[in-house]
Phi, psi and omega in degrees: 000148177238149174281132181238122181266123188255131181286157184309314185299342181256357185290345175295339176281331187256020179067025179090358180286136178270341181227128177226179176234148179205147179255160177157151182269349178223169175301317182300318182291322179295315181295323177296317177298317176301318180294328175294322181278325184228083186311128176096346186289329184294321180299331179288341182251334186238135181275186182291337181270013180061041179237152175296128179300148186302328185270007178247134175236137182236129180242136172246117184049048177067011174249126182296127174268110183272346180229158181286340177274009175298134185289147175226125178256156176304136182091348177295158176253126178250122181242128178252127179239147174241141177289146173273140177221172179139189180180000000 
């Protein structure tokens, strides 16, 4: 299992929790597990072409994961960030 830090805009899916846990050997697997636990959260991060949405950044142990097949090991820290927008 990995610790996953959830940004404020997505916490409505996790019941307000900023930190949850999920297992998986890749970013894709971790996000799939999150979606099993918190239905609908994956679609907010991944588009219809199965790519990370442009306004989402995912880090594994402080290194940006640019692809869904980026490896994740048990005990890794996964941080999800959303870009701020507006005007």
